[in-house]
GUTOR-244275 format. One record per residue (C-alpha): x, y, z; residue number from 1; residue in one letter. Coordinates in nm, 2 decimals. Layout:
! residues N
((X,Y,Z),NUM,A)
...
This chain:
! residues 369
((2.63,-2.84,-3.55),1,M)
((2.29,-2.89,-3.41),2,S)
((2.01,-3.04,-3.62),3,E)
((1.78,-2.78,-3.45),4,T)
((1.95,-2.51,-3.65),5,L)
((1.77,-2.60,-3.97),6,F)
((1.56,-2.89,-3.87),7,G)
((1.29,-2.72,-3.67),8,R)
((0.93,-2.78,-3.77),9,K)
((0.71,-2.47,-3.81),10,N)
((0.45,-2.33,-4.04),11,V)
((0.70,-2.16,-4.26),12,F)
((0.90,-2.48,-4.32),13,R)
((0.58,-2.67,-4.40),14,K)
((0.51,-2.41,-4.67),15,M)
((0.84,-2.50,-4.82),16,G)
((0.99,-2.15,-4.79),17,S)
((1.33,-2.26,-4.66),18,L)
((1.60,-2.47,-4.82),19,V)
((1.70,-2.82,-4.72),20,K)
((1.90,-2.90,-4.41),21,W)
((2.19,-3.04,-4.62),22,E)
((2.21,-2.72,-4.83),23,D)
((2.20,-2.50,-4.51),24,C)
((2.48,-2.70,-4.35),25,K)
((2.70,-2.63,-4.65),26,K)
((2.62,-2.26,-4.65),27,A)
((2.62,-2.19,-4.28),28,C)
((2.99,-2.11,-4.28),29,G)
((2.92,-1.76,-4.40),30,G)
((2.85,-1.75,-4.77),31,G)
((2.85,-1.40,-4.90),32,D)
((2.95,-1.22,-4.58),33,D)
((3.27,-1.10,-4.74),34,G)
((3.48,-1.20,-4.44),35,G)
((3.26,-1.01,-4.20),36,G)
((3.35,-0.67,-4.34),37,K)
((2.99,-0.56,-4.40),38,V)
((2.73,-0.57,-4.13),39,N)
((2.40,-0.75,-4.19),40,R)
((2.09,-0.53,-4.21),41,W)
((1.99,-0.62,-3.86),42,S)
((2.32,-0.54,-3.69),43,D)
((2.44,-0.21,-3.54),44,C)
((2.74,-0.05,-3.70),45,G)
((2.82,0.20,-3.43),46,C)
((3.18,0.24,-3.31),47,E)
((3.12,0.04,-2.98),48,A)
((2.96,-0.25,-3.16),49,C)
((3.24,-0.29,-3.42),50,V)
((3.53,-0.20,-3.20),51,S)
((3.64,-0.56,-3.19),52,W)
((3.74,-0.54,-3.56),53,K)
((4.00,-0.28,-3.46),54,K)
((4.12,-0.44,-3.14),55,N)
((4.34,-0.73,-3.26),56,G)
((4.13,-0.79,-3.57),57,G)
((3.90,-1.03,-3.39),58,G)
((4.17,-1.28,-3.31),59,R)
((4.10,-1.29,-2.94),60,K)
((3.82,-1.25,-2.69),61,L)
((3.76,-0.95,-2.47),62,Y)
((3.88,-1.06,-2.12),63,V)
((3.87,-0.86,-1.80),64,V)
((4.17,-0.97,-1.59),65,V)
((4.19,-0.89,-1.22),66,R)
((4.54,-0.96,-1.09),67,E)
((4.62,-1.05,-0.72),68,P)
((4.67,-0.73,-0.53),69,S)
((4.99,-0.85,-0.37),70,R)
((5.14,-0.99,-0.69),71,A)
((5.43,-0.78,-0.80),72,G)
((5.68,-1.01,-0.96),73,N)
((5.44,-1.17,-1.21),74,G)
((5.52,-1.52,-1.09),75,D)
((5.20,-1.72,-1.08),76,Y)
((5.34,-2.07,-1.09),77,S)
((5.32,-2.14,-0.72),78,G)
((5.04,-2.27,-0.50),79,Y)
((4.96,-1.93,-0.34),80,L)
((4.80,-1.78,-0.65),81,T)
((4.51,-1.96,-0.81),82,Q)
((4.34,-1.88,-1.14),83,N)
((3.96,-1.86,-1.19),84,V)
((3.79,-1.83,-1.53),85,I)
((3.43,-1.69,-1.53),86,F)
((3.19,-1.77,-1.82),87,L)
((2.86,-1.59,-1.86),88,H)
((2.53,-1.71,-2.00),89,G)
((2.32,-1.64,-2.30),90,F)
((2.28,-1.27,-2.40),91,L)
((2.51,-1.16,-2.13),92,C)
((2.88,-1.06,-2.09),93,S)
((3.17,-1.05,-1.84),94,S)
((2.98,-0.77,-1.66),95,S)
((2.78,-1.04,-1.49),96,L)
((3.09,-1.12,-1.29),97,W)
((3.27,-0.78,-1.28),98,T)
((2.96,-0.61,-1.14),99,E)
((2.87,-0.87,-0.89),100,T)
((3.15,-1.10,-0.78),101,V)
((3.46,-0.88,-0.83),102,F)
((3.34,-0.59,-0.60),103,P)
((3.25,-0.84,-0.32),104,N)
((3.57,-1.03,-0.29),105,L)
((3.73,-1.06,0.05),106,S)
((4.08,-0.93,0.11),107,D)
((4.22,-1.28,0.11),108,H)
((4.06,-1.35,-0.24),109,A)
((4.19,-1.03,-0.38),110,K)
((4.54,-1.12,-0.27),111,S)
((4.54,-1.49,-0.38),112,N)
((4.33,-1.53,-0.69),113,Y)
((4.38,-1.41,-1.05),114,R)
((4.04,-1.37,-1.21),115,L)
((3.95,-1.38,-1.58),116,F)
((3.60,-1.27,-1.68),117,A)
((3.54,-1.36,-2.04),118,V)
((3.31,-1.22,-2.30),119,D)
((3.22,-1.53,-2.50),120,L)
((3.26,-1.53,-2.88),121,L)
((2.98,-1.33,-3.03),122,G)
((2.88,-1.14,-2.72),123,F)
((2.99,-0.82,-2.53),124,G)
((3.31,-0.68,-2.65),125,G)
((3.44,-1.00,-2.82),126,S)
((3.45,-1.07,-3.19),127,P)
((3.13,-1.14,-3.37),128,K)
((3.25,-1.29,-3.71),129,P)
((2.98,-1.35,-3.97),130,R)
((3.17,-1.65,-4.11),131,E)
((3.16,-1.84,-3.78),132,C)
((2.91,-2.11,-3.69),133,S)
((2.96,-2.05,-3.31),134,Y)
((2.99,-2.42,-3.22),135,T)
((3.13,-2.55,-2.90),136,L)
((3.46,-2.60,-3.06),137,R)
((3.47,-2.24,-3.17),138,D)
((3.41,-2.12,-2.82),139,H)
((3.66,-2.35,-2.67),140,L)
((3.94,-2.26,-2.91),141,E)
((3.88,-1.89,-2.85),142,M)
((3.90,-1.93,-2.47),143,I)
((4.22,-2.13,-2.51),144,E)
((4.37,-1.88,-2.75),145,K)
((4.26,-1.58,-2.54),146,S)
((4.31,-1.70,-2.18),147,V)
((4.47,-2.04,-2.12),148,I)
((4.76,-2.02,-2.37),149,D)
((4.87,-1.65,-2.35),150,P)
((4.85,-1.65,-1.97),151,F)
((5.01,-2.00,-1.95),152,E)
((4.76,-2.13,-1.71),153,L)
((4.86,-2.47,-1.57),154,N)
((4.56,-2.49,-1.34),155,S)
((4.23,-2.30,-1.29),156,F)
((3.89,-2.30,-1.14),157,H)
((3.58,-2.25,-1.36),158,L)
((3.27,-2.06,-1.27),159,V)
((2.98,-2.05,-1.52),160,A)
((2.62,-1.94,-1.54),161,H)
((2.34,-2.10,-1.76),162,S)
((2.47,-2.15,-2.12),163,M)
((2.83,-2.09,-1.99),164,G)
((2.79,-2.42,-1.79),165,C)
((2.79,-2.62,-2.11),166,I)
((3.11,-2.45,-2.23),167,I)
((3.27,-2.49,-1.88),168,A)
((3.20,-2.87,-1.88),169,L)
((3.34,-2.90,-2.23),170,A)
((3.65,-2.71,-2.12),171,L)
((3.68,-2.93,-1.81),172,A)
((3.65,-3.24,-2.02),173,A)
((3.91,-3.12,-2.26),174,K)
((4.16,-3.02,-1.98),175,H)
((4.06,-3.24,-1.69),176,P)
((4.40,-3.24,-1.53),177,K)
((4.42,-2.86,-1.53),178,L)
((4.07,-2.80,-1.37),179,V)
((4.06,-2.76,-0.99),180,K)
((3.69,-2.71,-0.96),181,S)
((3.38,-2.63,-1.17),182,V)
((3.10,-2.42,-1.02),183,T)
((2.78,-2.45,-1.23),184,L)
((2.51,-2.19,-1.17),185,V)
((2.17,-2.30,-1.32),186,A)
((2.32,-2.56,-1.56),187,P)
((2.09,-2.69,-1.84),188,P)
((2.12,-3.07,-1.86),189,Y)
((1.87,-3.33,-1.98),190,F)
((2.00,-3.69,-2.00),191,P)
((1.88,-3.83,-2.33),192,N)
((2.00,-4.03,-2.62),193,A)
((2.23,-3.83,-2.84),194,K)
((2.01,-3.84,-3.15),195,E)
((1.73,-3.66,-2.97),196,E)
((1.91,-3.46,-2.71),197,A)
((1.93,-3.14,-2.91),198,S)
((1.56,-3.13,-3.00),199,S)
((1.46,-3.21,-2.64),200,I)
((1.68,-2.94,-2.51),201,S)
((1.52,-2.69,-2.74),202,L)
((1.17,-2.80,-2.63),203,Q)
((1.26,-2.79,-2.26),204,K)
((1.44,-2.45,-2.27),205,L)
((1.26,-2.27,-2.54),206,A)
((0.93,-2.46,-2.60),207,G)
((0.65,-2.27,-2.77),208,K)
((0.49,-2.09,-2.48),209,R)
((0.30,-1.76,-2.44),210,L)
((0.37,-1.72,-2.06),211,W)
((0.57,-1.62,-1.87),212,P)
((0.72,-1.34,-2.09),213,P)
((1.08,-1.46,-2.05),214,V)
((0.99,-1.80,-2.19),215,L)
((0.78,-1.65,-2.47),216,F)
((1.07,-1.44,-2.57),217,G)
((1.31,-1.74,-2.57),218,A)
((1.06,-1.94,-2.77),219,S)
((1.00,-1.67,-3.03),220,F)
((1.37,-1.59,-3.08),221,M)
((1.47,-1.96,-3.10),222,S)
((1.21,-2.09,-3.34),223,W)
((1.16,-1.82,-3.59),224,Y)
((1.49,-1.70,-3.74),225,E)
((1.38,-1.43,-3.97),226,H)
((1.12,-1.28,-3.73),227,L)
((1.39,-1.28,-3.47),228,G)
((1.62,-1.10,-3.70),229,R)
((1.35,-0.83,-3.74),230,C)
((1.34,-0.79,-3.36),231,V)
((1.72,-0.74,-3.37),232,C)
((1.67,-0.48,-3.64),233,L)
((1.42,-0.29,-3.42),234,L)
((1.61,-0.33,-3.09),235,I)
((1.98,-0.41,-3.14),236,C)
((2.05,-0.20,-3.44),237,R)
((1.88,0.10,-3.27),238,N)
((2.01,0.02,-2.92),239,H)
((2.15,0.38,-2.87),240,R)
((1.80,0.53,-2.92),241,I)
((1.64,0.29,-2.68),242,W)
((1.92,0.35,-2.42),243,E)
((1.86,0.73,-2.44),244,R)
((1.48,0.67,-2.40),245,I)
((1.53,0.45,-2.10),246,L)
((1.77,0.69,-1.94),247,K)
((1.51,0.97,-1.98),248,L)
((1.23,0.75,-1.84),249,L)
((1.43,0.63,-1.54),250,T)
((1.62,0.95,-1.47),251,F)
((1.94,0.75,-1.48),252,S)
((2.28,0.85,-1.61),253,R)
((2.38,0.48,-1.65),254,E)
((2.16,0.18,-1.73),255,L)
((2.19,-0.16,-1.56),256,H)
((2.45,-0.38,-1.73),257,F)
((2.20,-0.65,-1.81),258,M)
((1.99,-0.41,-2.02),259,I)
((2.29,-0.31,-2.23),260,K)
((2.41,-0.67,-2.26),261,D)
((2.08,-0.76,-2.43),262,L)
((2.18,-0.58,-2.74),263,T)
((2.56,-0.65,-2.74),264,R)
((2.55,-0.93,-3.00),265,H)
((2.45,-0.99,-3.35),266,T)
((2.15,-1.20,-3.46),267,H)
((2.39,-1.44,-3.63),268,H)
((2.60,-1.49,-3.32),269,S)
((2.30,-1.53,-3.08),270,A)
((2.11,-1.76,-3.32),271,W)
((2.39,-1.99,-3.39),272,H)
((2.51,-2.00,-3.03),273,T)
((2.16,-2.09,-2.91),274,M)
((2.13,-2.38,-3.14),275,H)
((2.49,-2.50,-3.17),276,N)
((2.59,-2.46,-2.80),277,V)
((2.27,-2.48,-2.59),278,I)
((2.10,-2.74,-2.81),279,C)
((2.39,-2.89,-2.99),280,G)
((2.60,-2.92,-2.68),281,G)
((2.32,-3.12,-2.51),282,A)
((2.44,-3.42,-2.72),283,K)
((2.78,-3.42,-2.54),284,F)
((2.68,-3.34,-2.19),285,M)
((2.68,-3.71,-2.08),286,D)
((3.03,-3.75,-2.22),287,D)
((3.15,-3.43,-2.04),288,F)
((3.01,-3.54,-1.71),289,L)
((3.15,-3.89,-1.75),290,E)
((3.49,-3.74,-1.80),291,T)
((3.44,-3.54,-1.48),292,S)
((3.36,-3.86,-1.29),293,V)
((3.67,-4.04,-1.44),294,K)
((3.91,-3.76,-1.34),295,F)
((3.72,-3.68,-1.02),296,K)
((3.68,-3.31,-1.11),297,V)
((3.51,-3.13,-0.83),298,R)
((3.16,-3.02,-0.94),299,L)
((2.95,-2.77,-0.74),300,C)
((2.60,-2.69,-0.87),301,V)
((2.39,-2.39,-0.75),302,V)
((2.03,-2.31,-0.87),303,Q)
((1.73,-2.12,-0.74),304,G)
((1.41,-2.30,-0.67),305,D)
((1.22,-2.04,-0.87),306,R)
((1.42,-2.07,-1.19),307,D)
((1.18,-2.03,-1.48),308,Q)
((1.45,-2.06,-1.75),309,V)
((1.63,-2.38,-1.66),310,V)
((1.41,-2.64,-1.49),311,P)
((1.51,-2.74,-1.14),312,L)
((1.54,-3.10,-1.26),313,E)
((1.86,-3.02,-1.44),314,C)
((2.05,-2.98,-1.11),315,S)
((1.91,-3.31,-0.98),316,H)
((2.00,-3.47,-1.31),317,N)
((2.36,-3.38,-1.26),318,I)
((2.36,-3.52,-0.91),319,K)
((2.23,-3.85,-1.05),320,D)
((2.50,-3.85,-1.31),321,K)
((2.78,-3.74,-1.08),322,V)
((2.71,-3.87,-0.73),323,P)
((2.99,-3.67,-0.57),324,F)
((2.86,-3.34,-0.71),325,A)
((2.77,-3.08,-0.45),326,E)
((2.42,-2.94,-0.52),327,V)
((2.28,-2.64,-0.35),328,S)
((1.92,-2.53,-0.41),329,I)
((1.87,-2.17,-0.30),330,I)
((1.51,-2.08,-0.18),331,P)
((1.33,-1.78,-0.34),332,D)
((1.60,-1.73,-0.61),333,A)
((1.54,-1.74,-0.99),334,D)
((1.76,-1.75,-1.29),335,H)
((1.91,-1.41,-1.23),336,S)
((1.87,-1.35,-0.86),337,S)
((2.07,-1.66,-0.79),338,I)
((2.36,-1.42,-0.83),339,I)
((2.21,-1.07,-0.84),340,M)
((2.06,-0.96,-0.51),341,G)
((2.27,-1.20,-0.31),342,R)
((2.61,-1.10,-0.45),343,E)
((2.79,-1.11,-0.11),344,K)
((2.67,-1.45,-0.02),345,G)
((2.73,-1.59,-0.36),346,F)
((3.09,-1.46,-0.37),347,T)
((3.15,-1.60,-0.02),348,Q)
((3.03,-1.94,-0.14),349,S)
((3.27,-1.93,-0.44),350,L)
((3.56,-1.84,-0.22),351,E)
((3.47,-2.13,0.01),352,H)
((3.48,-2.37,-0.29),353,I)
((3.81,-2.24,-0.41),354,W)
((3.97,-2.23,-0.06),355,A)
((3.86,-2.58,0.03),356,S)
((4.02,-2.73,-0.28),357,F)
((4.33,-2.51,-0.24),358,G)
((4.37,-2.63,0.12),359,D)
((4.35,-2.99,0.01),360,A)
((4.61,-2.93,-0.26),361,Q)
((4.84,-2.74,-0.02),362,A)
((4.82,-3.03,0.23),363,S)
((4.91,-3.27,-0.04),364,L)
((5.20,-3.05,-0.15),365,H)
((5.33,-3.02,0.20),366,N)
((5.31,-3.39,0.25),367,G)
((5.55,-3.44,-0.04),368,Y)
((5.79,-3.17,0.08),369,S)
């Protein structure tokens, strides 16, 4: 777990209102949550928000699977069909990919790739257990249990955005011989000594700022746990009311998926994922990248030059760490518009990455035949 989870310095801690870090570490596993059977006061209990408790009892993630259109016999062991796992970022869901990349696939990609868009643990339609600490290990084990193992994947490409990049690199480091390529979109990476990496990541990504609004929101929700829970009470618990209001104001029958995704989590899942994955994962990023270098895992990095969430230096940091990494800086694109607004071009670039690796593998295979 990340020391930023209970080791942040703010006025409330100076007043001595919170317990010690050591005591919190012992209690963070859940305490009196009763196995997650009762919602916290800040969480919504509507049917949609707790449906994961009925669907498999929370044992697996919610995964959208798009099978190859020409696949009829279910045999995916050959070279013709390749697997791609998509991982979304913070406060998002698999809709990021199913609403942008999936509709813009070429006929060739539709026929030759099996796609898995995952709702990460604690987000979207996936389980949100109260007894979980949402560490990197928790996320990796659930992806393995929900995708890699049941579908018997012996190789796959990874595509990830923002926070998902940390999980993707951890997955690639754990299964370097299975990973064909890793595409990182706006990856947070700050090379620092392990003992200070988490706190520096928190300062860089969610430092105490009043402007722009997106950074103020990140700062507020990352530094002040109980105030953030009150925000979740106001917005997430009452998301159905807010959605009705927005539909009336915009004269829309359906809201944009990003608006709905903002409330599809619990405060517990978002808070712990922010600190244990985004901040805590920073301690292991150097190790993950060194494994990529050792096994020559193909890394492709894409980021917009107007990204206000993840500093542009992060992409250059990865290039310094992994010299063979392919880095593309997209002009006039920010943290979201790097994908949305240029869906067609983004999807084509993904297909080029997958195909270029597939062609190399096919040539190698034919050489041995």
